[in-house]
C-alpha positions as CSV (number, residue, x, y, z in Angstrom):
1,M,49.3,154.5,133.1
2,G,51.8,151.7,133.9
3,C,51.4,148.0,133.5
4,G,49.3,146.6,136.2
5,T,47.5,149.8,137.2
6,I,43.8,150.0,137.5
7,A,42.0,152.5,135.2
8,S,39.4,154.8,136.7
9,S,35.8,154.3,135.9
10,P,34.4,156.7,133.2
11,S,31.3,157.1,135.4
12,G,33.3,158.5,138.2
13,R,32.0,155.8,140.7
14,G,35.5,154.5,141.4
15,V,34.7,151.1,139.9
16,P,37.7,149.9,137.9
17,D,36.8,149.1,134.3
18,A,40.1,147.9,132.9
19,I,43.6,146.8,133.8
20,I,46.7,146.9,131.5
21,I,48.6,143.8,132.2
22,G,50.5,142.7,129.1
23,Q,50.9,139.0,129.1
24,I,50.2,138.5,132.9
25,A,46.8,137.3,133.9
26,E,46.0,138.5,137.5
27,K,43.3,136.6,139.3
28,F,40.4,138.1,141.1
29,T,38.8,136.1,143.9
30,A,36.2,136.5,146.6
31,G,36.5,134.3,149.6
32,G,39.7,132.7,148.5
33,R,40.7,130.7,145.5
34,G,39.2,127.3,145.0
35,G,36.3,127.7,147.6
36,K,32.7,127.0,147.0
37,G,31.8,130.6,147.3
38,N,29.0,132.0,149.3
39,D,25.4,133.3,149.0
40,M,26.7,137.0,148.7
41,E,28.5,136.1,145.4
42,T,25.5,134.1,143.8
43,P,25.2,135.4,140.3
44,D,21.4,135.5,140.0
45,R,21.3,139.1,138.8
46,I,23.0,141.4,136.3
47,L,26.6,142.2,137.5
48,R,29.1,144.8,136.5
49,L,32.4,143.7,134.8
50,R,35.9,145.0,134.5
51,H,38.5,143.6,132.1
52,R,42.1,143.4,131.1
53,I,43.6,145.4,128.4
54,L,46.5,143.6,126.7
55,D,49.4,145.9,125.6
56,Y,50.6,144.2,122.5
57,D,53.0,146.5,120.6
58,W,50.6,146.9,117.6
59,G,47.9,148.4,119.8
60,S,46.5,152.0,119.5
61,P,47.4,154.2,122.4
62,T,44.1,156.1,122.0
63,A,41.2,154.0,120.6
64,I,40.4,151.9,123.7
65,A,41.3,154.6,126.1
66,D,38.9,157.0,124.3
67,L,36.2,154.2,124.5
68,L,36.6,153.8,128.2
69,G,37.1,157.4,128.9
70,I,40.5,156.7,130.7
71,A,43.8,158.5,130.5
72,N,46.9,157.0,129.0
73,P,49.6,159.6,129.7
74,D,52.5,157.3,128.8
75,G,51.0,156.5,125.4
76,K,51.2,152.8,126.0
77,P,49.7,150.6,123.3
78,M,46.2,149.3,124.2
79,A,45.6,146.5,121.8
80,E,42.8,144.2,123.1
81,L,40.2,144.5,125.7
82,W,39.3,140.9,126.8
83,M,35.7,140.2,128.1
84,G,35.2,136.6,129.1
85,A,36.7,133.8,131.3
86,H,39.7,132.7,129.5
87,P,42.4,131.9,132.0
88,K,45.0,134.2,130.3
89,A,42.9,137.3,131.2
90,P,39.6,136.5,132.8
91,S,37.1,139.4,133.4
92,A,36.3,140.3,137.0
93,V,32.7,140.4,138.2
94,E,31.5,142.7,141.0
95,T,29.4,140.7,143.5
96,A,28.1,141.5,146.9
97,A,31.1,139.6,148.3
98,G,33.7,141.6,146.3
99,W,35.4,141.2,142.9
100,I,35.8,137.6,141.6
101,G,37.2,136.2,138.3
102,L,34.5,135.3,135.9
103,D,36.3,131.9,135.4
104,E,36.1,131.2,139.0
105,L,32.4,132.4,139.3
106,T,31.5,130.3,136.4
107,R,33.3,127.2,137.9
108,R,31.4,127.7,141.3
109,H,28.0,128.5,139.8
110,P,27.7,126.9,136.3
111,D,23.9,126.6,136.4
112,L,23.3,130.2,137.3
113,V,26.0,131.6,135.0
114,L,25.7,129.4,131.9
115,G,22.3,127.8,132.4
116,P,21.3,124.2,131.9
117,A,20.7,124.5,128.2
118,L,24.2,125.8,127.6
119,R,25.8,123.3,129.9
120,R,24.1,120.5,127.9
121,R,25.5,121.9,124.6
122,F,29.0,122.9,125.6
123,G,29.7,121.6,129.0
124,D,30.8,123.9,131.8
125,A,33.3,126.1,129.9
126,F,32.4,129.7,129.1
127,P,31.2,129.6,125.5
128,F,32.9,132.7,124.0
129,L,35.6,135.3,124.2
130,F,34.4,138.9,123.5
131,K,37.0,141.5,122.5
132,V,37.5,145.1,121.4
133,I,40.5,145.2,119.2
134,A,42.4,148.4,118.3
135,A,45.1,147.9,115.7
136,A,47.4,150.8,114.9
137,R,49.8,148.7,112.9
138,P,49.7,145.3,111.1
139,L,49.2,142.1,113.0
140,S,50.8,138.7,112.1
141,I,49.8,136.5,109.2
142,Q,48.0,133.8,111.3
143,V,45.5,130.9,111.3
144,H,43.5,129.3,114.0
145,P,42.8,125.5,114.5
146,D,39.7,123.4,114.3
147,A,38.6,121.3,117.4
148,A,40.6,118.2,116.4
149,Q,43.8,119.9,115.6
150,A,43.6,122.1,118.8
151,A,43.1,119.1,121.0
152,R,46.1,117.2,119.3
153,G,48.4,120.3,119.3
154,F,47.6,121.3,123.0
155,A,48.3,117.7,124.1
156,R,51.5,117.5,122.0
157,E,52.9,120.7,123.5
158,N,52.0,119.6,126.9
159,R,53.8,116.3,126.4
160,A,56.9,118.4,125.2
161,G,56.8,120.2,128.5
162,L,56.2,123.7,127.0
163,P,54.8,126.0,129.7
164,L,51.5,127.6,128.9
165,D,53.1,131.0,128.8
166,S,56.0,129.9,126.6
167,P,56.6,132.2,123.6
168,R,57.1,129.0,121.5
169,R,53.6,127.8,122.1
170,N,51.0,127.6,119.4
171,Y,48.4,126.0,121.5
172,R,47.5,127.6,124.8
173,D,44.3,125.6,125.3
174,P,42.5,122.6,123.6
175,N,39.8,124.7,122.0
176,P,39.0,125.6,118.4
177,K,38.9,129.3,117.4
178,P,36.3,130.3,114.8
179,E,35.8,134.1,115.1
180,L,33.8,137.0,114.0
181,I,35.2,140.5,113.3
182,Y,32.9,143.6,113.2
183,A,34.1,146.9,112.0
184,C,33.5,149.9,114.3
185,G,35.4,152.2,111.9
186,C,37.2,151.5,108.6
187,F,39.0,148.1,109.3
188,R,41.5,146.7,106.8
189,L,42.7,143.1,106.8
190,L,44.0,140.3,104.5
191,C,41.6,137.4,104.7
192,G,41.7,134.0,102.9
193,L,43.6,133.1,99.8
194,R,43.1,134.8,96.4
195,D,42.0,132.7,93.4
196,A,45.1,130.8,92.3
197,R,45.1,132.0,88.8
198,K,44.8,135.6,89.9
199,T,47.7,135.1,92.4
200,A,49.7,133.6,89.5
201,E,49.0,136.6,87.3
202,L,49.9,139.1,90.2
203,L,53.2,137.4,91.2
204,G,54.3,137.4,87.5
205,R,53.7,141.2,87.3
206,L,54.8,142.1,90.8
207,C,58.0,140.1,90.7
208,P,58.7,139.4,86.9
209,S,62.4,138.6,87.6
210,G,62.2,136.9,91.0
211,L,58.9,134.8,90.9
212,M,58.3,134.1,87.2
213,D,58.9,130.3,87.7
214,E,56.7,130.1,90.7
215,A,53.9,132.1,88.9
216,A,54.2,129.7,85.9
217,Q,53.9,126.6,88.2
218,L,50.9,127.9,90.0
219,A,49.2,128.8,86.7
220,A,49.8,125.3,85.5
221,D,48.5,123.8,88.9
222,P,46.0,126.2,90.3
223,G,44.4,123.9,92.8
224,R,44.9,123.5,96.5
225,E,48.2,121.6,96.1
226,G,49.6,124.4,93.8
227,L,48.7,127.1,96.4
228,K,50.1,125.1,99.3
229,R,53.4,124.7,97.3
230,L,53.6,128.4,96.6
231,V,53.0,129.5,100.2
232,A,55.4,126.9,101.5
233,G,58.1,128.1,99.1
234,L,57.6,131.7,100.1
235,L,57.6,131.0,103.8
236,A,60.8,128.9,103.4
237,L,62.6,132.2,102.5
238,S,62.1,133.6,106.0
239,G,65.3,132.0,107.4
240,D,68.9,133.1,107.1
241,E,69.4,130.9,103.9
242,G,66.7,132.8,102.1
243,R,67.8,136.3,103.2
244,E,69.4,137.5,99.9
245,R,66.5,136.2,97.7
246,R,64.0,137.5,100.1
247,R,65.4,141.0,100.0
248,D,65.5,141.0,96.3
249,L,61.9,139.9,96.0
250,I,60.8,142.6,98.5
251,A,62.8,145.3,96.7
252,E,61.2,144.2,93.4
253,A,57.7,144.2,94.8
254,L,58.1,147.7,96.3
255,A,59.4,149.0,92.9
256,Q,56.7,147.3,90.9
257,S,53.5,147.5,93.1
258,P,52.9,151.4,92.5
259,R,52.8,150.7,88.8
260,L,50.1,148.1,89.0
261,N,46.5,149.2,89.3
262,E,45.4,146.3,91.5
263,P,43.4,146.5,94.9
264,G,45.6,145.7,97.8
265,L,49.0,145.8,96.3
266,G,49.5,149.4,97.6
267,W,49.4,147.8,101.0
268,I,52.9,146.2,100.3
269,A,54.6,149.4,101.0
270,H,52.7,149.9,104.2
271,L,53.6,146.4,105.5
272,A,57.2,147.0,104.6
273,R,57.4,150.0,106.7
274,F,56.9,147.9,109.8
275,F,58.5,144.5,108.5
276,P,61.1,145.6,105.9
277,D,62.8,142.1,105.9
278,D,59.7,139.9,106.1
279,I,58.5,137.9,103.0
280,G,55.1,138.4,104.4
281,V,54.9,142.0,102.9
282,L,54.1,140.1,99.6
283,A,50.9,138.6,101.2
284,P,48.6,141.1,99.4
285,A,49.5,139.3,96.2
286,W,48.2,135.9,97.4
287,M,45.7,136.9,100.1
288,N,42.4,138.8,99.7
289,P,42.7,142.5,100.7
290,V,39.4,143.5,102.4
291,I,38.2,146.9,103.6
292,L,35.4,146.5,106.1
293,E,33.2,149.5,106.4
294,P,31.6,150.4,109.7
295,G,28.8,148.0,110.5
296,R,30.1,145.1,108.3
297,A,31.2,141.8,109.8
298,L,33.1,138.8,108.6
299,F,33.3,135.2,109.8
300,L,36.7,133.6,109.9
301,P,36.3,129.8,110.1
302,P,39.1,127.7,111.5
303,G,41.8,127.3,108.8
304,T,41.3,130.8,107.4
305,L,44.6,132.6,106.8
306,H,44.3,136.3,107.8
307,A,46.2,139.3,109.0
308,Y,44.6,142.5,110.5
309,V,46.2,145.6,109.0
310,D,44.6,148.4,111.1
311,G,41.4,149.6,112.5
312,L,39.0,149.4,115.5
313,G,36.7,146.4,115.7
314,I,34.8,144.0,117.8
315,E,35.9,140.4,117.9
316,L,33.9,137.5,119.1
317,M,35.2,134.0,119.1
318,A,35.3,130.6,120.8
319,D,37.0,130.7,124.2
320,S,40.5,130.2,122.8
321,D,43.9,131.9,122.4
322,N,45.4,129.5,119.9
323,V,47.3,131.4,117.2
324,I,49.6,129.8,114.6
325,R,51.8,132.5,112.9
326,G,53.6,132.7,109.5
327,G,55.0,136.1,109.3
328,L,54.8,139.8,109.9
329,T,55.7,139.4,113.5
330,P,58.5,139.3,115.9
331,K,56.8,136.4,117.8
332,H,57.2,132.7,117.2
333,V,56.6,131.6,113.7
334,D,55.8,128.0,112.8
335,A,55.6,127.6,109.1
336,A,55.1,123.8,109.2
337,E,52.1,124.1,111.6
338,L,50.7,126.9,109.6
339,L,50.8,125.0,106.4
340,A,49.2,122.0,108.2
341,T,46.3,124.2,109.4
342,I,45.4,126.4,106.4
343,D,42.3,125.2,104.6
344,F,43.7,125.6,101.1
345,A,40.3,124.6,99.7
346,Q,38.5,127.7,101.1
347,S,37.7,130.5,98.6
348,G,36.3,133.9,99.1
349,V,35.6,136.0,102.1
350,H,32.6,135.1,104.4
351,E,30.6,138.2,105.1
352,I,27.9,137.8,107.8
353,A,24.6,139.2,106.6
354,P,23.2,141.7,109.2
355,E,19.7,140.6,110.3
356,P,17.3,143.2,111.9
357,A,15.7,141.7,115.1
358,G,13.5,144.6,116.1
359,A,13.6,148.4,116.1
360,C,16.7,148.6,118.1
361,E,18.7,145.4,117.3
362,T,20.8,144.1,114.5
363,R,22.2,140.6,114.7
364,Y,25.3,139.0,113.2
365,V,25.2,135.2,113.6
366,P,28.0,133.0,112.2
367,P,27.3,129.4,111.4
368,V,28.9,127.9,114.5
369,G,26.2,128.1,117.1
370,R,28.5,129.1,119.9
371,F,28.3,132.9,119.7
372,A,26.6,135.7,118.1
373,L,26.7,139.5,118.2
374,S,24.0,142.1,118.5
375,V,24.3,145.8,117.8
376,I,21.8,147.7,119.9
377,R,20.9,151.3,119.3
378,T,18.4,152.9,121.6
379,R,16.9,156.3,121.7
380,P,14.2,158.1,123.6
381,G,10.9,156.2,123.0
382,A,12.7,153.1,121.6
383,S,14.2,150.7,124.2
384,F,15.7,147.3,123.8
385,R,14.0,144.4,125.6
386,C,15.5,140.9,125.9
387,E,13.8,137.8,127.2
388,S,17.0,136.1,128.6
389,G,17.3,133.0,130.7
390,E,18.6,130.8,127.9
391,G,22.2,131.5,128.4
392,V,24.9,133.8,129.4
393,E,25.5,137.2,127.8
394,I,28.0,140.1,128.0
395,L,26.9,143.7,127.4
396,L,29.3,146.5,126.5
397,C,28.2,150.2,126.1
398,M,30.3,151.9,123.4
399,E,28.4,155.3,123.2
400,G,26.0,157.4,125.1
401,E,24.1,156.9,128.4
402,G,21.1,155.0,129.6
403,V,19.6,152.6,132.1
404,L,19.8,148.9,132.2
405,E,16.7,147.6,134.0
406,E,16.5,144.0,135.3
407,A,13.1,142.3,135.7
408,G,12.2,139.7,138.2
409,A,11.0,139.5,141.8
410,S,13.5,142.3,142.8
411,P,13.7,144.6,139.8
412,R,16.5,147.2,139.8
413,R,18.0,149.8,137.6
414,L,21.7,150.1,136.7
415,A,23.3,153.3,135.2
416,V,24.9,152.6,131.8
417,S,27.6,154.9,130.3
418,R,30.4,154.7,127.7
419,G,32.8,151.9,128.5
420,A,30.5,150.1,131.0
421,S,30.0,146.4,130.6
422,F,27.8,143.8,132.4
423,L,27.4,140.1,132.9
424,V,23.9,138.9,132.3
425,P,23.8,135.3,133.8
426,A,21.4,132.7,132.5
427,A,19.6,133.1,135.8
428,V,18.2,136.5,134.8
429,S,14.9,136.1,133.1
430,S,14.7,139.4,131.2
431,Y,16.1,142.9,131.1
432,A,15.7,146.2,129.2
433,L,18.1,148.9,127.9
434,S,16.8,152.4,127.5
435,G,18.3,155.9,126.9
436,E,20.3,157.0,124.0
437,L,23.2,154.6,123.6
438,L,25.1,152.2,121.4
439,A,25.8,148.8,122.9
440,F,27.2,145.5,121.8
441,R,25.8,142.2,123.1
442,A,27.6,138.9,123.0
443,F,25.3,135.9,123.4
444,V,24.8,132.2,122.3
445,P,22.1,131.8,119.6
446,Q,19.4,129.2,119.7
447,P,20.5,126.2,117.5
448,V,17.7,126.8,114.9
449,E,18.7,130.5,114.7
450,V,22.0,129.7,113.1
451,N,20.4,128.3,110.0
452,R,18.3,131.5,109.3
453,F,21.3,133.5,108.1
454,S,23.2,133.5,104.9
455,F,26.9,134.0,104.4
456,P,27.7,135.7,101.0
457,H,31.2,135.7,99.7
458,A,32.6,139.2,99.3
459,T,34.8,140.0,96.2
């Protein structure tokens, strides 16, 4: 299936569910761009969605295709399925007037889509970006900004005249990017900085010839400044001037890591398969190696250095595509901005405690108030019911079949099958899911709900 083609619906109804577009965001409109819309597109009921699949080269050719039940005969990478209203790849909504971009629908009908309560809290922007991520190979070492840095960085790059689609951009919007990652299968990642003393010990054992001085310096100054100095020094080896030393360090680490009985150091050889000349392959020595088992979730606050290694997961985040990279990528790397963004005071890994919310629902609520994730498992005799109307939601069916029943003055029933997704506007008062299925629900939690959840640190 080539770039820009429409994937067939797994239900056989001919409704497109996804489009592979790479970096190009097509626009879906009904009644013309920039109009006020019409009554036929009024989002006062549950509506079907279709989405973009971004074909980054690290994507799996099978995982998202299997989820949607679509063919991928050319074996193209399918990296991320985007569900939301971000201008880079907005979802499309099926209305009575035809398909329209979710960004445009939200702009035309903010009270019906978002609801007055969300508009008071967050303005008229769609509150979250919901993704399926399928990583067959490592992603970049990266970090995301907080609100103040995102606003400054976006304005600065605009003043510099960088186009929004420029590969040299760090900031593609003015928004912060806290995020949640939920493991659908075994999901490996590097997340946050190791304890400084542990890093000093590991570097001394991993590169006893090449990094003994750096290890000793970090051991003597194991605070945030010591960590920042270490990371800055390693990233400085990424250029041509550091090539010889960089290659010596990588060779030494590859030789020593199999001899060290230390979690995560075996990942060095895996990273070097894809990036043999990148100093980032040493990252498992100074970042926390994490294996998320299915059903576990992490919260990544802004400023958290991380790199996904491989796996299938659900991501939920603020509506942002701001990424500042430091290595393990052919894309633009900005070490200075990365160092200015990392929170070197952070420690540990923030696991989100799952919270049962009824017989069919488990919730994962990060401490940001802007988004939360529900995992819904229904079976015969046990359906999921939701009293909505407080804000917008997106539903995605991952397994099975069932029925989505909308309450109200004109109740109706929608067939649900693997890969199907739906927009639940704030205007919808309540709905129910029944059958035998696994679904994910992205929603905005009530402000008081955020404080009911704990965030233990994983080790």
